[in-house]
N, C-alpha and C positions, 0 to 999 in steps of 0.2 A: 595349109601345108599339112600333109600327111604325119603321122608320129615317125613312120619306118623310113621317110626323107629325112625328118629330123635327126633320127638316129645316125644315118648315113653320112649327114654333115657332120655331126660330131664325132664320127670316127676320122674322118676326112682331116678335120681342122686337127685332131690329136696326132694324126699321124705326119702332120708337116713339121713338128718338133718332137720327135719321138725322145731324145735324151731328156728333155724338160718333163715331157707327159710321165716317164719312167721314174725321174727323180719326184715327181709330186705324187705318184702311187707309192712310194717308198714308204714314207710315212704311216699310210694305212695297210701297207702289207705287214710291217713290223708290228704295229699295234693289233691287229688281230690276231696274227700268229701269235704273239704274246699272251693275248687273253685266251686263247683256247688251249695253249702249252701249261698256263698257270692253272686253268679251272682242271684240264686233264690231272694234273699231279694232285692238286686237292680230292677231285673225286676219286682218284686210284686209293688213296691213303684212307680216305671214308671206306671204301671199297673192301681195302685189307683191313681194317678193325673191322666191318662188321663179319667177315669171313672169319676173324680171331674170334669173335664172341660165339657164333655158331660151333668153331670147331671146340671151343672149352666147354660146352655144353648149354643147355638152355634151362633157363629159370634157376640160374646159379647164384647162391648166395657165399660170400668167404667171410667167415668169423676169424679175425686174427688176434694174437695175444697185443695188449697194449703196451703202453710204456713203460719204462724201470727206472727209477732213479737212485742213484748211488754217491751220496757225499755232494747233493747236491747238483751233480751231473747226470742230466736227463740221455739216456740210453737210444731212445727211440721208440717206434713201432715195432713190434714184435718181440722185445727184449723181455717182457715181463714172462713170471711163471705161473701166473694166476689161472692159466686155460689148462684144465684139466681133463683127462679122458672121461671122467664123470659128466663133465658139462656135455660133452658129445652123447654120451648115452641120453641125458635129459633132455636133450635137443630133438632126439629122434620121435619121441612119441606126440612132438607138439601139432596141432590140427596144422594140414596144409603141407608139411615136409614128405616129402617122398623117399629121400636116399640121405645119408649122412657119413661123411668120411672122417675121421679123424686123422691128422697129419703131423707128423714129426720129420723136419729135413736137418740134413747135413752134407757134407763132402767125403768123400774117400777115394782112397787109390783101390783100383780093381785091379788083380792078377789073375790072370788066365793062362797057363803053360809059360811060354816065354816073353807073355805079352802083357802088357798094363797099360792103365787108362785112368786118367783122373777124372771124376765126374760129380753130378749131383745124387745121391742118396735118397731118396723120398719115401718117407715113412707114410704110409697110408693103409686103408680100410678097404673091403671088398667093393664097397659100393662106389669107389672113384671113375672105374670103367665105366659104370652105368651113367651116374652123372656127366661123365666128359662126352660119353658115346665114343668111346676107344676101343676099337677093336683089338683082338688077339692074333696076331699073324700066326702063330705057332705055340703048341703047348696051352696052358690054362693059365688063368688068373689063379694065386694062391687063395686060399678057403678060408672061413671063419673059424677053423680049427688050428690054423697055422697061425692067425690073430692072438687066438686063445693063449695057445702054448708059447709065443714068440719065436715060432720056427726060422730058422735058418734058410728062408727060400726067397729067391729074388725072380722078378720080370724084368728083363731089359728092355731098352730101345733100339732101334734098329742101328743108330749111331755105334753104340756101346757092342752090339753084335758085329758090326764091321770092324771095330778096332782090335776086339779082342779074338774072334774066332774067323773071320774073313767076311766078304759080301756072300749074302745067301745061305749062309752055313746053318746047320740045325745045331743051335747048342743046348737044347732042353736035354735035360738030364746030366749035362756036365756041372762041375765044380769050379766056381772062381771065387778067389779070397776078397773079401771086403774088410780093409784096414786088419789085414792078417786073419780074418776069421772066415773060415769056409761055408760057402753057400750055395745050396743047389739051384741050380737056373732049372724054373718051371715053367715060362714061356716068353716070349718075344711080342712086343708090342707091335702094331702096324705103325706104319711112317706117319706122320703128322704136319712134318717141315715145321718150318721158323716162323716166330711171331713177327708182326709187323715191327719190332723192336730190336728183332735180330736175334731173338733168344732161340736156341734150337730144342725143341720139345723133345726131340726124338733122341737127345743126349743123357739119359736118366736110368736109374734102376731101383725098381720101386720095390720095397719089402715091408712085412707088417710093421706097422708104428708101433707095435710094441716091442717088437725085435731092437728099431733104433731106441727106444726108451731103456731097456734093459742092458743090452746087449753091445750096443754101441757107444751112447752116450752116457748111461747111466744116470738118468734123471727120471723125474715123477711128473713130469709136464708135458703138454704139446704146444706146436706153435700155430696150429690152425684147425679149423674144421670146416669142411666143404660140405655146402647142403644145396638140395634141390628142391626147389617147391612143385608140388604138384601142379600146380598152373601157373601160366605166365601173368594171371590176373591177380595172385597170390603173391605174388615175391614181395611186394612193400610191405604185406600184412605180415607174413611168416617173418621177414627181416625185424619188425618191429617185437612180435612176439618173442624172438630168440633175444633183441636186447632187453626186454622186459626180465626174461626168465634169469638171464645171465648177472645182472644186477640184485635180482633177491639171492642167487645163489651166492654170490660175492658177498653178500652182505653191505652192499653201499648204500650209504645215506642219501635223501635228497639235496641235491646241490654237489655231491661229490662226482668226480670225473669218472668216465667208463674208464677201466683198466682192461678194455678189448676194443674193437674194432669190428663193426660188422658192416660190410659193404656188397651190394650186388653188381654184376658185371657190367649191367646196363648204365650204373651211375659212373664206374669207372670209365667205361666206353664213352659216355658222354662228355666228360671233362675232356678226354682225348681228341673227342669229335668237334667239339668247340673251340678247341686249340688249332685244329687243323682248318675248320671254316674262318676263322679269325687271318690265318695266316694268308689263307686262299682269296680273302676279299683283300687283304692289303697287296698282294702280289696283282690281282687281277686292277685293281685301282692304279697301281704304278703303270701297269701295262695300258689302263684306259687314257692314260695321259699322252702315250702316243699315237691314240686314236685322234685326241683333241688337236695334238701339234700337226698330224697328218691334213684333220679337217681346215687347219688355219692355213696350212700350206697350199691345198686346193685352190681356199678362196683367195690369195694372195696370185696364185697362177691365173685363176679367172678374172681377175681385174686387170690383169698384166693383159691378158687375152682380149677385152673388152676394149682397151685404149688401142691395143695394135690392131683392132679389127673394127675401129669407128667408120671409116670409109665403108667398108662391104656392109656394116650395118646399114647406113645412111642410103645406101643404093638398094637394099632389100627393102626396106620402108618406103623409099620412093617408086618402087615399082609394084606396090601394092602388099607388101608384107606389113603385118598387123603388130602391135606390140606385144600381144600374147604369143605370137608365134616367135617374136625375139626372145621373150621371156623363155620360153618353153626348150627353144634350141640352145641357150647356156645351161639352163636348169639341168638337161638331158646330159650334156657335157660332163658337169660336175658330179651327176649320180654315176655316169659310166665309167669315168675316172675311178669313184668309191668303190664301186661294185667289183671291177675289175681289179683293184689292189684287194678288195675284200677276198675275193674267189683265190687268189695267190696266196694270200696270208692264210686263208684256210688249208690248202694244200700245204704250206710250210709248217703250220701249227700241227698236221696232223704227223708230218714228217719227225718234227723235232720231239713230239710225244713218244712215237714209236724209238726215235733213235736214245732217249733217255731210258727209255725200258731196255733197250738191246745194251748200252755201253754201261750204265751205271745200274741196272736192274732194279730201278724204282718203279712202282707200281703206277700207273698212268691209265684213265679212262676218260675217253674223248666222247663226251656226252652230246645226243641231239639237239639239247637245249642249247648248249653253250655255242655249237656250232649257228645255230638259229640266231640268237640274240649278237652273235659277233657281227653275223652278215648283216641282219638289220640295223645294226649301229651304225655299219658302216654306209649303209644306203641313208640313213637317218642323217649320218654326217653331210654325206653328199647334198642332198636338199637342203639342210641349215645352213651350210656354208655357202652354198651355192646360190643360194635365193637373193643375197645381196647384189653380187655382181650381175646376175641375171635382169634384176630390176632394174639396176644403173643402165643397163644396155638397152631394155626395151623403154626406158625415157629420154632417151636420146631424141631429138629434134633432127629430123633427117637432113633439113637445108643445113645446120652448124655440123651433122656429122659428114655430108658431102665437102663442105669445105675445109674439114678438120686435114691438116698436115702432119 
């Protein structure tokens, strides 16, 4: 018997009980769709993290102030006042360091004309746009002279521009107030969009860090130093050099904990990637249970089909059909059920992924590997769970089968 004939017989047999066939495929449809959707969510999240790393700049190292303890109460990372502008200046000459930008952040109420807006005021240095590959849409970034003199100049993000001056306005040269102090706007940053955690990077005002130190907060320390290594191969080495330098500068003895924190973008991203991968694997495993249940359903229905068609099997074997022909017939039926269910599940998975992106604005990416694995698993399920019923059918004795009532 040809494979084409076996395939046609399989389709005809499934067509006799359309409702049963549809319900049998339902488990496979749900399982495959769930696997593809869950993997698409995980892949999309990882792609978003990678895009964030690229937009944050390449070869970036973040040096942050460490923990501060008062009366036995630890204030957490970033609360210490031991990180100084001189530390940033000492980091700059280290081998492998390309750019360095000291930073000191605060929040402030902005006022321009009859409009006001509360946002993050980021004190930084002239190298930050080079580190983060951040373009200037209008005007220019402030100069080293502005940093040295603690000038009251500001570069604003597109969200701040829209809120204070209106969309597509050119505020360069205008004056706004930050905590009641006048600042001259010298530039507007190009839009960067949100991070994967929902933080809007365009809702920011950048001013010289010395201005924040002396004229807004009145402190002598900084919060962080953003460093760019000259090469991606040197990031880890440069980070170790920075840590060694700061321990010496801060006079820390062997065994003393660091009063600072050195992290690379890759390290921070790897933690989030691992968490995303773990969650994706968990969700995919749960979805895989649906595939298992669907496979058991296929085996159950095929066993029922063997019982119902015992006389048919006996008649075919009596007129010359071999055991392997019967085996192949029932095996093909099981595989067809799985593949049809898998194909519908793939289409449903694509639809659900697009729907999640459209309605919930979550990034999803349907990978070719996920589709191939889901489809292959559906086929393997059909073979695995269909083999036993097919073998049982092939082992029937023709005489006993013909006598079966």
